[in-house]
PyMOL Python script that loads the backbone (N, CA, C, O; Angstrom):
from pymol import cmd

cmd.read_pdbstr("""\
ATOM      1  N   UNK A   1     120.271  82.956  86.691  1.00  0.00           N
ATOM      2  CA  UNK A   1     119.443  83.946  87.300  1.00  0.00           C
ATOM      3  C   UNK A   1     119.653  83.943  88.806  1.00  0.00           C
ATOM      4  O   UNK A   1     119.735  82.897  89.451  1.00  0.00           O
ATOM      5  N   UNK A   2     119.734  85.146  89.335  1.00  0.00           N
ATOM      6  CA  UNK A   2     119.862  85.270  90.787  1.00  0.00           C
ATOM      7  C   UNK A   2     118.596  85.930  91.324  1.00  0.00           C
ATOM      8  O   UNK A   2     118.092  86.908  90.772  1.00  0.00           O
ATOM      9  N   UNK A   3     118.113  85.370  92.400  1.00  0.00           N
ATOM     10  CA  UNK A   3     116.930  85.911  93.055  1.00  0.00           C
ATOM     11  C   UNK A   3     117.313  86.429  94.428  1.00  0.00           C
ATOM     12  O   UNK A   3     118.130  85.844  95.139  1.00  0.00           O
ATOM     13  N   UNK A   4     116.712  87.516  94.764  1.00  0.00           N
ATOM     14  CA  UNK A   4     116.941  88.045  96.104  1.00  0.00           C
ATOM     15  C   UNK A   4     116.058  87.286  97.080  1.00  0.00           C
ATOM     16  O   UNK A   4     114.921  86.924  96.778  1.00  0.00           O
ATOM     17  N   UNK A   5     116.608  87.064  98.229  1.00  0.00           N
ATOM     18  CA  UNK A   5     115.860  86.343  99.244  1.00  0.00           C
ATOM     19  C   UNK A   5     114.899  87.310  99.938  1.00  0.00           C
ATOM     20  O   UNK A   5     115.300  88.387 100.377  1.00  0.00           O
ATOM     21  N   UNK A   6     113.664  86.925 100.029  1.00  0.00           N
ATOM     22  CA  UNK A   6     112.643  87.754 100.646  1.00  0.00           C
ATOM     23  C   UNK A   6     112.653  87.536 102.153  1.00  0.00           C
ATOM     24  O   UNK A   6     112.481  86.421 102.644  1.00  0.00           O
ATOM     25  N   UNK A   7     112.861  88.642 102.873  1.00  0.00           N
ATOM     26  CA  UNK A   7     112.888  88.543 104.321  1.00  0.00           C
ATOM     27  C   UNK A   7     111.540  89.018 104.863  1.00  0.00           C
ATOM     28  O   UNK A   7     111.152  90.173 104.684  1.00  0.00           O
ATOM     29  N   UNK A   8     110.854  88.121 105.516  1.00  0.00           N
ATOM     30  CA  UNK A   8     109.560  88.446 106.112  1.00  0.00           C
ATOM     31  C   UNK A   8     109.735  88.479 107.618  1.00  0.00           C
ATOM     32  O   UNK A   8     110.091  87.485 108.251  1.00  0.00           O
ATOM     33  N   UNK A   9     109.476  89.647 108.167  1.00  0.00           N
ATOM     34  CA  UNK A   9     109.599  89.785 109.609  1.00  0.00           C
ATOM     35  C   UNK A   9     108.268  89.422 110.257  1.00  0.00           C
ATOM     36  O   UNK A   9     107.209  89.795 109.751  1.00  0.00           O
ATOM     37  N   UNK A  10     108.312  88.716 111.344  1.00  0.00           N
ATOM     38  CA  UNK A  10     107.051  88.394 112.023  1.00  0.00           C
ATOM     39  C   UNK A  10     106.444  89.660 112.630  1.00  0.00           C
ATOM     40  O   UNK A  10     107.148  90.495 113.198  1.00  0.00           O
ATOM     41  N   UNK A  11     105.129  89.779 112.496  1.00  0.00           N
ATOM     42  CA  UNK A  11     104.434  90.934 113.041  1.00  0.00           C
ATOM     43  C   UNK A  11     104.249  90.769 114.538  1.00  0.00           C
ATOM     44  O   UNK A  11     104.021  89.670 115.044  1.00  0.00           O
ATOM     45  N   UNK A  12     104.355  91.888 115.225  1.00  0.00           N
ATOM     46  CA  UNK A  12     104.076  91.847 116.656  1.00  0.00           C
ATOM     47  C   UNK A  12     102.564  91.841 116.854  1.00  0.00           C
ATOM     48  O   UNK A  12     101.806  91.921 115.888  1.00  0.00           O
ATOM     49  N   UNK A  13     102.137  91.747 118.084  1.00  0.00           N
ATOM     50  CA  UNK A  13     100.701  91.670 118.317  1.00  0.00           C
ATOM     51  C   UNK A  13     100.020  93.013 118.015  1.00  0.00           C
ATOM     52  O   UNK A  13     100.685  94.042 117.900  1.00  0.00           O
ATOM     53  N   UNK A  14      98.716  92.989 117.891  1.00  0.00           N
ATOM     54  CA  UNK A  14      97.947  94.153 117.471  1.00  0.00           C
ATOM     55  C   UNK A  14      98.085  95.309 118.456  1.00  0.00           C
ATOM     56  O   UNK A  14      98.236  96.460 118.045  1.00  0.00           O
ATOM     57  N   UNK A  15      98.033  95.011 119.744  1.00  0.00           N
ATOM     58  CA  UNK A  15      98.095  96.058 120.758  1.00  0.00           C
ATOM     59  C   UNK A  15      99.424  96.809 120.700  1.00  0.00           C
ATOM     60  O   UNK A  15      99.449  98.037 120.783  1.00  0.00           O
ATOM     61  N   UNK A  16     100.502  96.091 120.560  1.00  0.00           N
ATOM     62  CA  UNK A  16     101.826  96.714 120.513  1.00  0.00           C
ATOM     63  C   UNK A  16     101.980  97.578 119.269  1.00  0.00           C
ATOM     64  O   UNK A  16     102.531  98.676 119.342  1.00  0.00           O
ATOM     65  N   UNK A  17     101.498  97.091 118.124  1.00  0.00           N
ATOM     66  CA  UNK A  17     101.576  97.893 116.894  1.00  0.00           C
ATOM     67  C   UNK A  17     100.736  99.149 117.003  1.00  0.00           C
ATOM     68  O   UNK A  17     101.136 100.209 116.523  1.00  0.00           O
ATOM     69  N   UNK A  18      99.571  99.040 117.633  1.00  0.00           N
ATOM     70  CA  UNK A  18      98.682 100.189 117.756  1.00  0.00           C
ATOM     71  C   UNK A  18      99.285 101.251 118.666  1.00  0.00           C
ATOM     72  O   UNK A  18      99.261 102.436 118.335  1.00  0.00           O
ATOM     73  N   UNK A  19      99.817 100.846 119.791  1.00  0.00           N
ATOM     74  CA  UNK A  19     100.399 101.794 120.736  1.00  0.00           C
ATOM     75  C   UNK A  19     101.643 102.452 120.153  1.00  0.00           C
ATOM     76  O   UNK A  19     101.925 103.610 120.464  1.00  0.00           O
ATOM     77  N   UNK A  20     102.378 101.753 119.328  1.00  0.00           N
ATOM     78  CA  UNK A  20     103.605 102.311 118.769  1.00  0.00           C
ATOM     79  C   UNK A  20     103.377 103.194 117.558  1.00  0.00           C
ATOM     80  O   UNK A  20     104.323 103.806 117.062  1.00  0.00           O
ATOM     81  N   UNK A  21     102.153 103.279 117.067  1.00  0.00           N
ATOM     82  CA  UNK A  21     101.922 104.148 115.911  1.00  0.00           C
ATOM     83  C   UNK A  21     102.010 105.604 116.342  1.00  0.00           C
ATOM     84  O   UNK A  21     101.588 105.948 117.447  1.00  0.00           O
ATOM     85  N   UNK A  22     102.551 106.461 115.489  1.00  0.00           N
ATOM     86  CA  UNK A  22     102.736 107.870 115.864  1.00  0.00           C
ATOM     87  C   UNK A  22     101.426 108.605 116.129  1.00  0.00           C
ATOM     88  O   UNK A  22     101.383 109.481 116.993  1.00  0.00           O
ATOM     89  N   UNK A  23     100.371 108.274 115.415  1.00  0.00           N
ATOM     90  CA  UNK A  23      99.104 108.977 115.608  1.00  0.00           C
ATOM     91  C   UNK A  23      98.492 108.659 116.973  1.00  0.00           C
ATOM     92  O   UNK A  23      97.969 109.554 117.637  1.00  0.00           O
ATOM     93  N   UNK A  24      98.553 107.415 117.390  1.00  0.00           N
ATOM     94  CA  UNK A  24      98.007 107.028 118.687  1.00  0.00           C
ATOM     95  C   UNK A  24      98.816 107.668 119.813  1.00  0.00           C
ATOM     96  O   UNK A  24      98.247 108.136 120.799  1.00  0.00           O
ATOM     97  N   UNK A  25     100.127 107.690 119.671  1.00  0.00           N
ATOM     98  CA  UNK A  25     100.959 108.340 120.687  1.00  0.00           C
ATOM     99  C   UNK A  25     100.619 109.816 120.805  1.00  0.00           C
ATOM    100  O   UNK A  25     100.489 110.348 121.907  1.00  0.00           O
ATOM    101  N   UNK A  26     100.477 110.470 119.665  1.00  0.00           N
ATOM    102  CA  UNK A  26     100.130 111.896 119.666  1.00  0.00           C
ATOM    103  C   UNK A  26      98.763 112.104 120.308  1.00  0.00           C
ATOM    104  O   UNK A  26      98.581 113.051 121.073  1.00  0.00           O
ATOM    105  N   UNK A  27      97.805 111.238 120.009  1.00  0.00           N
ATOM    106  CA  UNK A  27      96.473 111.352 120.605  1.00  0.00           C
ATOM    107  C   UNK A  27      96.524 111.191 122.121  1.00  0.00           C
ATOM    108  O   UNK A  27      95.886 111.956 122.844  1.00  0.00           O
ATOM    109  N   UNK A  28      97.270 110.212 122.606  1.00  0.00           N
ATOM    110  CA  UNK A  28      97.370 109.984 124.049  1.00  0.00           C
ATOM    111  C   UNK A  28      98.017 111.177 124.741  1.00  0.00           C
ATOM    112  O   UNK A  28      97.579 111.583 125.817  1.00  0.00           O
ATOM    113  N   UNK A  29      99.054 111.739 124.131  1.00  0.00           N
ATOM    114  CA  UNK A  29      99.720 112.900 124.719  1.00  0.00           C
ATOM    115  C   UNK A  29      98.765 114.087 124.780  1.00  0.00           C
ATOM    116  O   UNK A  29      98.704 114.776 125.799  1.00  0.00           O
ATOM    117  N   UNK A  30      98.016 114.338 123.701  1.00  0.00           N
ATOM    118  CA  UNK A  30      97.104 115.472 123.677  1.00  0.00           C
ATOM    119  C   UNK A  30      95.917 115.268 124.618  1.00  0.00           C
ATOM    120  O   UNK A  30      95.418 116.235 125.195  1.00  0.00           O
ATOM    121  N   UNK A  31      95.460 114.029 124.781  1.00  0.00           N
ATOM    122  CA  UNK A  31      94.381 113.753 125.737  1.00  0.00           C
ATOM    123  C   UNK A  31      94.867 114.040 127.153  1.00  0.00           C
ATOM    124  O   UNK A  31      94.146 114.652 127.941  1.00  0.00           O
ATOM    125  N   UNK A  32      96.075 113.609 127.485  1.00  0.00           N
ATOM    126  CA  UNK A  32      96.621 113.864 128.823  1.00  0.00           C
ATOM    127  C   UNK A  32      96.824 115.360 129.047  1.00  0.00           C
ATOM    128  O   UNK A  32      96.485 115.876 130.112  1.00  0.00           O
ATOM    129  N   UNK A  33      97.372 116.058 128.058  1.00  0.00           N
ATOM    130  CA  UNK A  33      97.561 117.499 128.202  1.00  0.00           C
ATOM    131  C   UNK A  33      96.228 118.229 128.321  1.00  0.00           C
ATOM    132  O   UNK A  33      96.116 119.186 129.086  1.00  0.00           O
ATOM    133  N   UNK A  34      95.225 117.793 127.579  1.00  0.00           N
ATOM    134  CA  UNK A  34      93.908 118.401 127.667  1.00  0.00           C
ATOM    135  C   UNK A  34      93.273 118.171 129.027  1.00  0.00           C
ATOM    136  O   UNK A  34      92.633 119.069 129.574  1.00  0.00           O
ATOM    137  N   UNK A  35      93.446 116.975 129.576  1.00  0.00           N
ATOM    138  CA  UNK A  35      92.896 116.688 130.903  1.00  0.00           C
ATOM    139  C   UNK A  35      93.571 117.547 131.970  1.00  0.00           C
ATOM    140  O   UNK A  35      92.908 118.068 132.867  1.00  0.00           O
ATOM    141  N   UNK A  36      94.877 117.690 131.871  1.00  0.00           N
ATOM    142  CA  UNK A  36      95.600 118.534 132.828  1.00  0.00           C
ATOM    143  C   UNK A  36      95.175 119.990 132.676  1.00  0.00           C
ATOM    144  O   UNK A  36      94.981 120.687 133.672  1.00  0.00           O
ATOM    145  N   UNK A  37      95.030 120.452 131.439  1.00  0.00           N
ATOM    146  CA  UNK A  37      94.589 121.831 131.211  1.00  0.00           C
ATOM    147  C   UNK A  37      93.176 122.040 131.752  1.00  0.00           C
ATOM    148  O   UNK A  37      92.887 123.091 132.323  1.00  0.00           O
ATOM    149  N   UNK A  38      92.297 121.061 131.583  1.00  0.00           N
ATOM    150  CA  UNK A  38      90.942 121.164 132.126  1.00  0.00           C
ATOM    151  C   UNK A  38      90.942 121.254 133.639  1.00  0.00           C
ATOM    152  O   UNK A  38      90.183 122.033 134.216  1.00  0.00           O
ATOM    153  N   UNK A  39      91.788 120.461 134.292  1.00  0.00           N
ATOM    154  CA  UNK A  39      91.890 120.512 135.748  1.00  0.00           C
ATOM    155  C   UNK A  39      92.416 121.869 136.213  1.00  0.00           C
ATOM    156  O   UNK A  39      91.886 122.468 137.149  1.00  0.00           O
ATOM    157  N   UNK A  40      93.466 122.340 135.545  1.00  0.00           N
ATOM    158  CA  UNK A  40      94.027 123.633 135.939  1.00  0.00           C
ATOM    159  C   UNK A  40      93.036 124.769 135.703  1.00  0.00           C
ATOM    160  O   UNK A  40      92.913 125.667 136.535  1.00  0.00           O
ATOM    161  N   UNK A  41      92.335 124.734 134.584  1.00  0.00           N
ATOM    162  CA  UNK A  41      91.348 125.771 134.291  1.00  0.00           C
ATOM    163  C   UNK A  41      90.246 125.767 135.347  1.00  0.00           C
ATOM    164  O   UNK A  41      89.835 126.824 135.824  1.00  0.00           O
ATOM    165  N   UNK A  42      89.775 124.593 135.705  1.00  0.00           N
ATOM    166  CA  UNK A  42      88.729 124.491 136.730  1.00  0.00           C
ATOM    167  C   UNK A  42      89.229 125.015 138.069  1.00  0.00           C
ATOM    168  O   UNK A  42      88.529 125.768 138.747  1.00  0.00           O
ATOM    169  N   UNK A  43      90.440 124.616 138.450  1.00  0.00           N
ATOM    170  CA  UNK A  43      90.968 125.006 139.751  1.00  0.00           C
ATOM    171  C   UNK A  43      91.160 126.521 139.854  1.00  0.00           C
ATOM    172  O   UNK A  43      90.817 127.124 140.871  1.00  0.00           O
ATOM    173  N   UNK A  44      91.705 127.129 138.808  1.00  0.00           N
ATOM    174  CA  UNK A  44      92.001 128.555 138.880  1.00  0.00           C
ATOM    175  C   UNK A  44      90.786 129.441 138.638  1.00  0.00           C
ATOM    176  O   UNK A  44      90.786 130.592 139.075  1.00  0.00           O
ATOM    177  N   UNK A  45      89.758 128.956 137.964  1.00  0.00           N
ATOM    178  CA  UNK A  45      88.596 129.802 137.698  1.00  0.00           C
ATOM    179  C   UNK A  45      87.486 129.646 138.723  1.00  0.00           C
ATOM    180  O   UNK A  45      86.632 130.527 138.823  1.00  0.00           O
ATOM    181  N   UNK A  46      87.462 128.574 139.480  1.00  0.00           N
ATOM    182  CA  UNK A  46      86.390 128.374 140.450  1.00  0.00           C
ATOM    183  C   UNK A  46      86.554 129.244 141.680  1.00  0.00           C
ATOM    184  O   UNK A  46      85.557 129.744 142.202  1.00  0.00           O
ATOM    185  N   UNK A  47      87.761 129.445 142.162  1.00  0.00           N
ATOM    186  CA  UNK A  47      87.991 130.269 143.328  1.00  0.00           C
ATOM    187  C   UNK A  47      87.527 129.637 144.626  1.00  0.00           C
ATOM    188  O   UNK A  47      87.176 130.345 145.570  1.00  0.00           O
ATOM    189  N   UNK A  48      87.520 128.304 144.685  1.00  0.00           N
ATOM    190  CA  UNK A  48      87.136 127.603 145.910  1.00  0.00           C
ATOM    191  C   UNK A  48      88.361 126.917 146.501  1.00  0.00           C
ATOM    192  O   UNK A  48      89.344 126.668 145.804  1.00  0.00           O
ATOM    193  N   UNK A  49      88.290 126.617 147.783  1.00  0.00           N
ATOM    194  CA  UNK A  49      89.378 125.900 148.435  1.00  0.00           C
ATOM    195  C   UNK A  49      89.322 124.420 148.055  1.00  0.00           C
ATOM    196  O   UNK A  49      88.284 123.908 147.636  1.00  0.00           O
ATOM    197  N   UNK A  50      90.455 123.752 148.211  1.00  0.00           N
ATOM    198  CA  UNK A  50      90.547 122.346 147.824  1.00  0.00           C
ATOM    199  C   UNK A  50      89.631 121.460 148.660  1.00  0.00           C
ATOM    200  O   UNK A  50      89.156 120.440 148.160  1.00  0.00           O
ATOM    201  N   UNK A  51      89.371 121.809 149.896  1.00  0.00           N
ATOM    202  CA  UNK A  51      88.527 120.956 150.729  1.00  0.00           C
ATOM    203  C   UNK A  51      87.049 121.061 150.358  1.00  0.00           C
ATOM    204  O   UNK A  51      86.254 120.214 150.767  1.00  0.00           O
ATOM    205  N   UNK A  52      86.666 122.079 149.594  1.00  0.00           N
ATOM    206  CA  UNK A  52      85.272 122.263 149.187  1.00  0.00           C
ATOM    207  C   UNK A  52      84.993 121.588 147.843  1.00  0.00           C
ATOM    208  O   UNK A  52      83.859 121.194 147.571  1.00  0.00           O
ATOM    209  N   UNK A  53      86.010 121.456 147.014  1.00  0.00           N
ATOM    210  CA  UNK A  53      85.841 120.904 145.672  1.00  0.00           C
ATOM    211  C   UNK A  53      85.698 119.381 145.767  1.00  0.00           C
ATOM    212  O   UNK A  53      86.501 118.715 146.421  1.00  0.00           O
ATOM    213  N   UNK A  54      84.675 118.841 145.114  1.00  0.00           N
ATOM    214  CA  UNK A  54      84.472 117.390 145.138  1.00  0.00           C
ATOM    215  C   UNK A  54      85.266 116.727 144.016  1.00  0.00           C
ATOM    216  O   UNK A  54      85.690 117.383 143.065  1.00  0.00           O
ATOM    217  N   UNK A  55      85.456 115.435 144.143  1.00  0.00           N
ATOM    218  CA  UNK A  55      86.204 114.701 143.114  1.00  0.00           C
ATOM    219  C   UNK A  55      85.410 114.619 141.818  1.00  0.00           C
ATOM    220  O   UNK A  55      85.997 114.487 140.745  1.00  0.00           O
ATOM    221  N   UNK A  56      84.092 114.696 141.899  1.00  0.00           N
ATOM    222  CA  UNK A  56      83.269 114.678 140.682  1.00  0.00           C
ATOM    223  C   UNK A  56      83.503 115.911 139.816  1.00  0.00           C
ATOM    224  O   UNK A  56      83.497 115.825 138.588  1.00  0.00           O
ATOM    225  N   UNK A  57      83.709 117.064 140.465  1.00  0.00           N
ATOM    226  CA  UNK A  57      84.009 118.280 139.706  1.00  0.00           C
ATOM    227  C   UNK A  57      85.330 118.151 138.961  1.00  0.00           C
ATOM    228  O   UNK A  57      85.436 118.530 137.794  1.00  0.00           O
ATOM    229  N   UNK A  58      86.343 117.608 139.651  1.00  0.00           N
ATOM    230  CA  UNK A  58      87.632 117.402 139.003  1.00  0.00           C
ATOM    231  C   UNK A  58      87.511 116.402 137.855  1.00  0.00           C
ATOM    232  O   UNK A  58      88.110 116.594 136.798  1.00  0.00           O
ATOM    233  N   UNK A  59      86.750 115.352 138.058  1.00  0.00           N
ATOM    234  CA  UNK A  59      86.599 114.330 137.033  1.00  0.00           C
ATOM    235  C   UNK A  59      85.910 114.891 135.794  1.00  0.00           C
ATOM    236  O   UNK A  59      86.323 114.598 134.672  1.00  0.00           O
ATOM    237  N   UNK A  60      84.863 115.696 135.984  1.00  0.00           N
ATOM    238  CA  UNK A  60      84.180 116.307 134.842  1.00  0.00           C
ATOM    239  C   UNK A  60      85.124 117.210 134.059  1.00  0.00           C
ATOM    240  O   UNK A  60      85.133 117.185 132.828  1.00  0.00           O
ATOM    241  N   UNK A  61      85.910 118.000 134.763  1.00  0.00           N
ATOM    242  CA  UNK A  61      86.842 118.911 134.094  1.00  0.00           C
ATOM    243  C   UNK A  61      87.916 118.135 133.336  1.00  0.00           C
ATOM    244  O   UNK A  61      88.288 118.515 132.225  1.00  0.00           O
ATOM    245  N   UNK A  62      88.409 117.060 133.924  1.00  0.00           N
ATOM    246  CA  UNK A  62      89.423 116.247 133.255  1.00  0.00           C
ATOM    247  C   UNK A  62      88.845 115.578 132.011  1.00  0.00           C
ATOM    248  O   UNK A  62      89.517 115.502 130.982  1.00  0.00           O
ATOM    249  N   UNK A  63      87.611 115.095 132.094  1.00  0.00           N
ATOM    250  CA  UNK A  63      86.994 114.455 130.931  1.00  0.00           C
ATOM    251  C   UNK A  63      86.745 115.450 129.804  1.00  0.00           C
ATOM    252  O   UNK A  63      86.964 115.131 128.635  1.00  0.00           O
ATOM    253  N   UNK A  64      86.293 116.638 130.142  1.00  0.00           N
ATOM    254  CA  UNK A  64      86.065 117.655 129.108  1.00  0.00           C
ATOM    255  C   UNK A  64      87.388 118.050 128.463  1.00  0.00           C
ATOM    256  O   UNK A  64      87.465 118.165 127.240  1.00  0.00           O
ATOM    257  N   UNK A  65      88.429 118.260 129.264  1.00  0.00           N
ATOM    258  CA  UNK A  65      89.742 118.593 128.718  1.00  0.00           C
ATOM    259  C   UNK A  65      90.315 117.464 127.878  1.00  0.00           C
ATOM    260  O   UNK A  65      90.914 117.707 126.830  1.00  0.00           O
ATOM    261  N   UNK A  66      90.133 116.231 128.331  1.00  0.00           N
ATOM    262  CA  UNK A  66      90.597 115.081 127.552  1.00  0.00           C
ATOM    263  C   UNK A  66      89.870 114.957 126.225  1.00  0.00           C
ATOM    264  O   UNK A  66      90.470 114.591 125.214  1.00  0.00           O
ATOM    265  N   UNK A  67      88.569 115.265 126.226  1.00  0.00           N
ATOM    266  CA  UNK A  67      87.822 115.246 124.971  1.00  0.00           C
ATOM    267  C   UNK A  67      88.352 116.297 124.005  1.00  0.00           C
ATOM    268  O   UNK A  67      88.492 116.030 122.811  1.00  0.00           O
ATOM    269  N   UNK A  68      88.647 117.488 124.512  1.00  0.00           N
ATOM    270  CA  UNK A  68      89.204 118.522 123.632  1.00  0.00           C
ATOM    271  C   UNK A  68      90.556 118.096 123.076  1.00  0.00           C
ATOM    272  O   UNK A  68      90.846 118.352 121.907  1.00  0.00           O
ATOM    273  N   UNK A  69      91.383 117.456 123.885  1.00  0.00           N
ATOM    274  CA  UNK A  69      92.659 116.944 123.397  1.00  0.00           C
ATOM    275  C   UNK A  69      92.467 115.878 122.335  1.00  0.00           C
ATOM    276  O   UNK A  69      93.199 115.846 121.346  1.00  0.00           O
ATOM    277  N   UNK A  70      91.486 115.002 122.532  1.00  0.00           N
ATOM    278  CA  UNK A  70      91.171 113.975 121.534  1.00  0.00           C
ATOM    279  C   UNK A  70      90.656 114.613 120.248  1.00  0.00           C
ATOM    280  O   UNK A  70      91.021 114.195 119.150  1.00  0.00           O
ATOM    281  N   UNK A  71      89.811 115.624 120.391  1.00  0.00           N
ATOM    282  CA  UNK A  71      89.237 116.286 119.225  1.00  0.00           C
ATOM    283  C   UNK A  71      90.304 117.024 118.422  1.00  0.00           C
ATOM    284  O   UNK A  71      90.237 117.061 117.194  1.00  0.00           O
ATOM    285  N   UNK A  72      91.278 117.607 119.097  1.00  0.00           N
ATOM    286  CA  UNK A  72      92.335 118.334 118.393  1.00  0.00           C
ATOM    287  C   UNK A  72      93.126 117.397 117.491  1.00  0.00           C
ATOM    288  O   UNK A  72      93.497 117.785 116.384  1.00  0.00           O
ATOM    289  N   UNK A  73      93.390 116.184 117.934  1.00  0.00           N
ATOM    290  CA  UNK A  73      94.206 115.273 117.126  1.00  0.00           C
ATOM    291  C   UNK A  73      93.394 114.453 116.135  1.00  0.00           C
ATOM    292  O   UNK A  73      93.957 113.938 115.169  1.00  0.00           O
ATOM    293  N   UNK A  74      92.082 114.315 116.344  1.00  0.00           N
ATOM    294  CA  UNK A  74      91.295 113.442 115.477  1.00  0.00           C
ATOM    295  C   UNK A  74      90.209 114.157 114.694  1.00  0.00           C
ATOM    296  O   UNK A  74      89.377 113.502 114.066  1.00  0.00           O
ATOM    297  N   UNK A  75      90.195 115.463 114.713  1.00  0.00           N
ATOM    298  CA  UNK A  75      89.200 116.183 113.925  1.00  0.00           C
ATOM    299  C   UNK A  75      89.571 116.092 112.445  1.00  0.00           C
ATOM    300  O   UNK A  75      90.729 115.838 112.116  1.00  0.00           O
ATOM    301  N   UNK A  76      88.603 116.295 111.553  1.00  0.00           N
ATOM    302  CA  UNK A  76      88.919 116.242 110.132  1.00  0.00           C
ATOM    303  C   UNK A  76      89.970 117.271 109.712  1.00  0.00           C
ATOM    304  O   UNK A  76      90.796 116.985 108.845  1.00  0.00           O
ATOM    305  N   UNK A  77      89.952 118.439 110.303  1.00  0.00           N
ATOM    306  CA  UNK A  77      90.935 119.461 109.932  1.00  0.00           C
ATOM    307  C   UNK A  77      92.341 119.086 110.418  1.00  0.00           C
ATOM    308  O   UNK A  77      93.331 119.484 109.804  1.00  0.00           O
ATOM    309  N   UNK A  78      92.434 118.330 111.505  1.00  0.00           N
ATOM    310  CA  UNK A  78      93.750 117.894 111.982  1.00  0.00           C
ATOM    311  C   UNK A  78      94.362 116.884 111.024  1.00  0.00           C
ATOM    312  O   UNK A  78      95.581 116.718 110.981  1.00  0.00           O
ATOM    313  N   UNK A  79      93.523 116.219 110.267  1.00  0.00           N
ATOM    314  CA  UNK A  79      94.009 115.219 109.294  1.00  0.00           C
ATOM    315  C   UNK A  79      93.992 115.752 107.857  1.00  0.00           C
ATOM    316  O   UNK A  79      94.067 114.975 106.905  1.00  0.00           O
ATOM    317  N   UNK A  80      93.894 117.072 107.703  1.00  0.00           N
ATOM    318  CA  UNK A  80      93.910 117.740 106.396  1.00  0.00           C
ATOM    319  C   UNK A  80      92.790 117.251 105.486  1.00  0.00           C
ATOM    320  O   UNK A  80      93.015 117.021 104.297  1.00  0.00           O
ATOM    321  N   UNK A  81      91.581 117.089 106.035  1.00  0.00           N
ATOM    322  CA  UNK A  81      90.443 116.641 105.243  1.00  0.00           C
ATOM    323  C   UNK A  81      89.286 117.628 105.310  1.00  0.00           C
ATOM    324  O   UNK A  81      88.138 117.251 105.077  1.00  0.00           O
ATOM    325  N   UNK A  82      89.574 118.891 105.627  1.00  0.00           N
ATOM    326  CA  UNK A  82      88.469 119.840 105.690  1.00  0.00           C
ATOM    327  C   UNK A  82      88.519 120.813 104.513  1.00  0.00           C
ATOM    328  O   UNK A  82      87.662 121.690 104.400  1.00  0.00           O
TER     329      UNK A  82
END
""", "prot")
cmd.dss("prot")
cmd.show_as("cartoon", "prot")
cmd.util.cbc("prot")
cmd.orient("prot")
């Protein structure tokens, strides 16, 4: 009888495996794109000069856009469960 030798590869650490998963990469990309879109939308629709706009306004817009990017990739319909 011949047996095949079982090759067990050592697992990398949890953080590296998580970052390398395709779903997490897609989520990070969509969060960044959403944040950029939120900033651009705020800048072009407010009609104010850059010296008048506070950093808090930019931060709120980036967070809202990032949330929309996160929601697009992690909603139930994005995972075919709706």
